[in-house]
C-alpha positions as CSV (number, residue, x, y, z in Angstrom):
1,M,0.0,0.0,0.0
2,L,2.9,2.4,0.6
3,E,3.9,1.8,-3.0
4,R,0.5,3.0,-4.1
5,V,0.8,6.2,-2.0
6,L,4.2,6.9,-3.6
7,L,2.9,6.3,-7.1
8,A,-0.1,8.6,-6.5
9,L,2.1,11.4,-5.2
10,A,4.6,10.9,-8.0
11,A,1.8,11.5,-10.5
12,G,2.1,15.2,-9.6
13,G,-0.1,17.9,-8.2
14,A,-1.2,18.7,-4.7
15,F,-3.4,16.5,-2.7
16,R,-5.3,16.9,0.5
17,I,-5.2,14.0,2.9
18,D,-9.0,13.3,2.7
19,G,-9.1,13.4,-1.1
20,L,-6.1,11.1,-1.5
21,A,-7.4,8.7,1.1
22,R,-10.7,8.5,-0.8
23,Q,-8.8,7.9,-4.0
24,L,-6.8,5.1,-2.5
25,G,-9.8,3.6,-0.7
26,I,-8.4,4.1,2.9
27,T,-9.2,6.2,5.8
28,P,-7.6,9.6,6.3
29,A,-6.1,8.4,9.6
30,L,-4.4,5.5,7.9
31,L,-3.1,7.7,5.2
32,A,-1.7,10.2,7.8
33,A,0.1,7.3,9.5
34,M,1.5,6.1,6.2
35,L,2.7,9.6,5.3
36,E,4.5,9.8,8.6
37,K,6.1,6.4,8.0
38,L,7.2,7.4,4.5
39,E,8.7,10.6,6.0
40,Q,10.6,8.6,8.6
41,M,11.8,6.2,5.9
42,G,13.1,9.2,3.9
43,Y,10.7,8.9,1.0
44,L,8.9,12.1,1.8
45,A,10.4,15.5,2.9
46,P,8.4,18.1,4.8
47,L,8.3,21.5,3.3
48,T,9.0,24.0,6.0
49,A,7.1,27.0,4.6
50,G,3.7,25.5,5.3
51,C,0.7,26.0,3.2
52,S,-1.8,28.8,2.8
53,G,-3.9,26.8,0.3
54,G,-3.3,29.2,-2.6
55,C,-1.4,27.0,-5.0
56,S,-1.5,29.4,-7.9
57,S,0.5,32.0,-5.9
58,C,2.7,29.5,-4.1
59,A,6.5,29.8,-4.5
60,S,6.6,26.0,-4.7
61,G,4.8,26.2,-8.0
62,G,2.4,23.3,-7.3
63,C,5.3,20.8,-6.8
64,C,4.1,19.8,-3.3
65,A,2.7,16.3,-3.0
66,I,0.3,16.3,-0.1
67,I,-1.2,18.9,2.3
68,G,-2.1,17.8,5.8
69,D,-3.7,19.9,8.6
70,S,-0.6,22.0,9.1
71,K,2.1,20.0,7.2
72,V,3.1,19.9,3.5
73,W,5.2,17.1,2.1
74,S,7.1,16.6,-1.1
75,L,8.6,13.4,-2.5
76,S,12.3,13.3,-1.6
77,E,14.9,12.2,-4.2
78,K,14.7,8.8,-2.6
79,G,10.9,8.8,-3.0
80,L,11.1,10.0,-6.6
81,R,13.6,7.1,-7.4
82,A,11.3,4.6,-5.6
83,A,8.2,5.7,-7.5
84,D,10.2,5.5,-10.7
85,A,11.3,2.0,-10.0
86,Y,7.7,0.9,-9.1
87,R,6.5,2.5,-12.4
88,K,9.0,0.5,-14.3
89,G,8.0,-2.7,-12.6
90,A,11.2,-3.1,-10.5
91,G,9.1,-3.2,-7.3
92,V,12.0,-2.1,-5.1
93,A,14.2,0.9,-4.7
94,E,17.7,0.8,-3.4
95,K,17.3,-2.8,-2.5
96,Q,14.9,-1.7,0.3
97,P,11.2,-2.6,0.0
98,V,8.9,0.2,1.0
99,H,7.2,-1.9,3.7
100,P,7.0,-0.9,7.3
101,G,8.7,-3.5,9.4
102,A,10.4,-5.1,6.4
């Protein structure tokens, strides 16, 4: 499931937790926990500027991946490589599966 989150984020654009959770068929609480795990694993990087919700005037130019209550994440380089590997069917990135507890 973490792979599906990475792939959805790599598709581009900005997502709100509730909308992405609905798209993935999971609860917002589960998605929030998964995002925290992906951040801990180095696949997501928090953006420190925060978010005002005005994407068109944002200095990040819409490159953010997901917007939480008060947190904005972007795919890290590691996350981008992992998503690319999953898209190509490799299924792993850097010989490390994206599974908590693996």
